[in-house]
C-alpha positions in Angstrom: -53.6 35.5 84.9 -55.9 37.4 83.3 -53.8 40.7 83.2 -50.6 38.7 81.6 -53.4 37.8 79.0 -54.6 41.0 78.7 -51.3 42.6 78.2 -50.1 40.0 75.7 -52.5 40.9 73.7 -52.4 44.7 74.1 -49.0 45.1 74.5 -48.1 44.9 70.2 -51.5 47.2 69.4 -49.7 49.8 72.0 -46.5 49.0 70.2 -47.9 49.6 67.0 -50.2 52.9 68.1 -46.9 54.4 69.0 -44.8 53.8 66.1 -47.7 55.5 64.3 -47.9 58.0 66.2 -44.3 59.4 66.4 -44.0 59.5 62.2 -45.9 62.7 61.4 -44.2 65.6 64.6 -46.2 68.5 65.5 -43.5 70.9 64.4 -43.9 69.1 60.7 -48.1 69.8 60.9 -49.9 72.6 59.3 -52.2 75.4 61.5 -54.9 74.9 58.3 -56.7 71.4 59.3 -58.1 71.3 56.0 -54.8 71.3 54.6 -53.0 69.0 57.0 -56.0 66.4 56.5 -55.2 66.7 52.9 -51.4 66.4 52.9 -52.0 63.6 56.2 -54.4 61.7 52.8 -51.3 62.7 49.6 -48.9 61.3 52.6 -50.5 57.9 53.1 -50.4 57.3 49.5 -46.2 58.0 48.8 -43.7 55.7 49.4 -41.2 55.9 51.7 -37.5 56.1 49.8 -35.7 54.6 52.6 -38.4 52.0 53.5 -40.3 51.3 50.6 -42.9 49.2 52.5 -44.5 52.6 54.2 -45.9 55.3 53.5 -44.1 58.2 54.0 -46.9 59.4 56.6 -45.5 55.8 58.6 -42.0 56.3 58.5 -39.4 58.2 60.7 -36.8 58.4 59.0 -35.0 61.8 57.6 -36.1 61.4 54.0 -39.4 60.3 54.2 -39.9 63.5 57.4 -38.2 65.9 54.3 -41.2 64.5 51.7 -43.7 65.4 54.3 -42.3 68.7 54.6 -42.5 69.4 50.5 -45.8 68.0 50.2 -47.2 70.9 53.1 -44.8 73.6 51.8 -46.2 72.3 47.7 -49.9 72.3 49.0 -49.3 75.5 51.0 -48.3 77.2 47.8 -51.1 76.4 46.1 -50.8 73.6 45.2 -53.8 70.9 43.9 -53.2 66.8 45.3 -52.7 65.8 41.7 -49.9 68.7 40.7 -48.1 67.8 44.1 -48.0 64.1 43.2 -46.7 64.8 39.5 -44.2 67.3 41.1 -42.8 64.1 43.5 -43.3 61.2 40.4 -40.8 63.8 37.9 -38.1 64.2 41.0 -38.0 59.8 42.0 -40.3 57.9 39.3 -43.6 56.2 40.0 -41.9 53.8 42.3 -42.7 56.5 45.0 -46.7 55.6 44.3 -47.5 53.3 46.7 -50.2 52.5 44.0 -48.8 53.0 41.4 -50.4 53.7 37.8 -51.2 50.6 35.2 -49.6 51.7 32.1 -48.1 49.6 29.9 -44.3 50.3 31.2 -46.4 49.0 34.8 -47.8 45.7 32.8 -45.5 43.3 34.1 -46.0 44.8 38.1 -49.7 44.5 38.0 -49.6 41.0 36.2 -46.8 39.3 37.3 -49.5 37.5 40.7 -51.5 36.3 38.4 -48.6 35.0 36.2 -46.7 33.0 38.8 -50.2 31.7 40.3 -50.9 30.3 36.8 -47.6 29.0 36.5 -47.3 26.9 39.8 -51.4 25.8 38.9 -49.5 24.5 36.2 -46.6 22.7 37.3 -49.0 21.3 39.8 -51.5 20.0 37.2 -48.3 18.3 35.3 -47.3 17.1 38.4 -50.4 15.1 39.1 -50.8 13.7 35.9 -53.8 16.4 35.2 -52.8 17.1 31.4 -52.4 13.4 30.5 -49.1 13.2 30.1 -46.5 9.8 28.9 -48.2 7.0 30.7 -46.2 5.3 33.2 -44.6 2.6 31.9 -46.2 -1.1 33.2 -43.5 -3.1 36.4 -41.1 -5.5 34.6 -42.4 -8.5 36.4 -39.6 -11.1 38.2 -37.3 -13.1 36.1 -37.4 -16.9 38.4 -33.5 -16.3 39.2 -35.2 -12.8 40.9 -38.2 -14.4 42.7 -35.8 -17.1 43.5 -33.2 -14.4 45.4 -36.1 -12.5 46.4 -37.6 -15.5 48.3 -34.4 -16.6 49.8 -33.9 -13.0 51.5 -36.9 -12.5 52.7 -37.0 -16.1 54.1 -33.3 -15.5 55.6 -33.3 -14.6 59.7 -30.3 -12.3 59.1 -30.8 -10.7 55.6 -27.3 -9.0 54.4 -26.0 -5.8 55.2 
């Protein structure tokens, strides 16, 4: 029983690690460890255009592999990290960056979470009546005939359907 519980916890972790291990293939790696480390760091900042929620370092899509190879080619040619990013942004736009820059064009992207949260808080506060809004109308008292009908219904053993 104990082995089963350990396996239940360890299996997802091992599967996740195996998935990450297969993204960068040995034939892609550079012989220079310093250049390879720079390539891996850059690859973790670039978005896979197919997967869109993974970096090209984590993705095993064919386009991600091509982009990883392109990054390594540019670094081997002597480009610095900034020029490699500029080259890729010129081809694919800011969307290729997992953390796009804060500019006027991306202001809505950066401000959207705060605006949605603020809007939700305003709607909740208004629905709870925290802004004073319109006063709720007082209930209208029952007339004598309505009161008699209500009492008759409550006294009846079998209410009408």
